[in-house]
DRENPAPA-582869 format. One line per field, with one value per residue (C-alpha): x negated, y, z negated. Coordinates in steps of 0.001 Angstrom, whole numbers. Example, Ala and Ser with C-alpha at 12.3 -4.5 7.8 and 13.67 -1.06 7.14 Angstrom:
<rs>
x <- c(-12300, -13670)
y <- c(-4500, -1060)
z <- c(-7800, -7140)
</rs>
This chain:
<rs>
x <- c(-104331, -101852, -98225, -96285, -93345, -90319, -87419, -85253, -88111, -88813, -85145, -85290, -88529, -86893, -83781, -85726, -87865, -84781, -83508, -86629, -88790, -91910, -94337, -96206, -93027, -91891, -95302, -95427, -91939, -92876, -96502, -97808, -100217, -98979, -100175, -97951, -94937, -96011, -96360, -92876, -91339, -93288, -92720, -89163, -89282, -85481, -85682, -88699, -86728, -83732, -85933, -87357, -83864, -82856, -85800, -84969, -81331, -82282, -84478, -81737, -79262, -81559, -82165, -78426, -77848, -80513, -79110, -75635, -77031, -79203, -77014, -77386, -81151, -81427, -79384, -81693, -84833, -83392, -82609, -85994, -87824, -85806, -86661, -90257, -90534, -88909, -91378, -94266, -93422, -93627, -95835, -99561, -99437, -100186, -101773, -98543, -96515, -98829, -98527, -94715, -94717, -97003, -94536, -91657, -93644, -94598, -90920, -90111, -92740, -91299, -87946, -89532, -91129, -87750, -86232, -89018, -88631, -84860, -85531, -87994, -85487, -82816, -85256, -86143, -82491, -81856, -84811, -83475, -80006, -81462, -83584, -80592, -78486, -81182, -81480, -77710, -77483, -79870, -81578, -84976, -86748, -87811, -88888, -85313, -85190, -88360, -86930, -83753, -85673, -88011, -85025, -83510, -86697, -87054, -83409, -83776, -87048, -85520, -82676)
y <- c(72911, 73994, 73901, 71087, 72476, 70234, 70700, 72636, 75082, 75446, 76420, 79006, 80455, 80624, 82235, 84843, 85593, 86027, 88525, 90696, 89836, 90218, 87363, 88899, 89545, 85939, 84606, 86647, 85500, 81794, 82222, 80689, 81843, 84117, 81607, 78978, 81233, 81761, 78015, 77366, 79995, 78984, 75255, 75631, 77135, 77789, 79689, 81711, 82591, 83679, 85872, 87568, 88078, 89665, 92001, 93070, 93551, 95632, 97805, 98147, 99168, 101808, 103201, 103227, 105118, 107663, 107990, 108680, 111591, 113090, 116174, 117050, 116566, 118741, 121513, 121190, 121454, 124472, 126210, 125376, 126664, 129903, 130518, 129716, 132223, 134909, 134119, 134260, 137868, 139048, 136532, 136461, 132740, 131586, 128366, 127401, 128202, 126165, 123280, 123494, 123611, 120580, 118699, 119547, 118353, 115166, 114452, 115009, 112447, 110008, 110440, 109630, 106514, 105463, 105804, 103679, 101071, 100997, 100451, 97709, 95950, 96150, 94595, 91776, 91088, 90930, 88612, 86285, 86337, 85556, 82707, 81253, 81597, 79812, 76988, 76557, 76585, 73802, 72718, 73881, 77199, 78296, 81440, 82536, 84093, 86071, 87426, 88522, 90099, 91881, 93333, 94479, 96209, 97939, 99182, 100330, 102202, 104117, 105445)
z <- c(-173060, -170326, -171035, -169291, -167357, -167267, -164849, -167363, -168067, -164320, -163764, -166579, -165107, -161674, -163048, -165029, -162026, -159865, -162398, -162895, -159859, -161947, -162346, -165245, -167213, -166846, -167712, -170945, -171889, -171595, -172639, -169468, -166790, -164008, -161408, -163117, -162492, -158908, -158431, -159796, -157525, -154411, -154972, -153876, -150390, -150372, -153619, -152465, -149316, -151397, -153590, -150452, -149126, -152443, -152381, -148829, -149751, -152767, -150606, -148047, -150729, -152068, -148545, -147856, -151061, -150167, -146690, -148059, -150022, -147252, -146858, -150531, -150286, -147157, -148894, -151938, -149746, -147926, -151206, -152744, -149632, -149645, -153304, -152739, -149927, -152085, -154881, -152423, -151561, -155193, -156987, -157330, -158148, -154613, -155886, -157721, -154637, -152464, -154824, -154827, -151016, -150916, -153120, -150853, -147820, -149586, -150283, -146695, -145742, -148196, -146500, -143178, -144694, -146051, -142650, -141128, -143881, -143178, -139445, -140315, -142537, -139859, -137391, -139853, -140492, -136747, -136300, -138994, -137379, -133970, -135339, -137112, -133971, -131933, -134461, -134658, -130864, -130033, -133257, -132021, -131922, -128460, -126604, -125963, -129365, -128681, -125465, -127191, -130055, -127620, -125773, -129025, -130036, -126703, -126908, -130508, -129846, -126945, -129029)
</rs>
């Protein structure tokens, strides 16, 4: 028989989910179905929105931290590549060197993906700000916001 979720339990579930952001973990803790946790979280639209904002903020914080260390990473890549090229001259383990080079290239691609994700988050944040501005301005959403967002995207893409 399914467990009845009272308001107090729903609040605990929501609080735990806000902390760990993992449906399965919360479901195991309360011995309920994963879908029950999802239903509790999605039932409150404001809470679901706050959770999404927190996820986006966490991602932005991680990207900012990575960005702040990019000089160290670039120096590391340069040093690694230099040593790999030196090894390639004297080593017969071409397969190992090729694997190591592949890893370095993969990490560079991850960096590019992080940069794109950061740009995407900035655009989403700008979109939310523009929607809020439009709603506060006249209480209704209209095409003015879309025009402003479109202009922002065109400007940002050209830079």
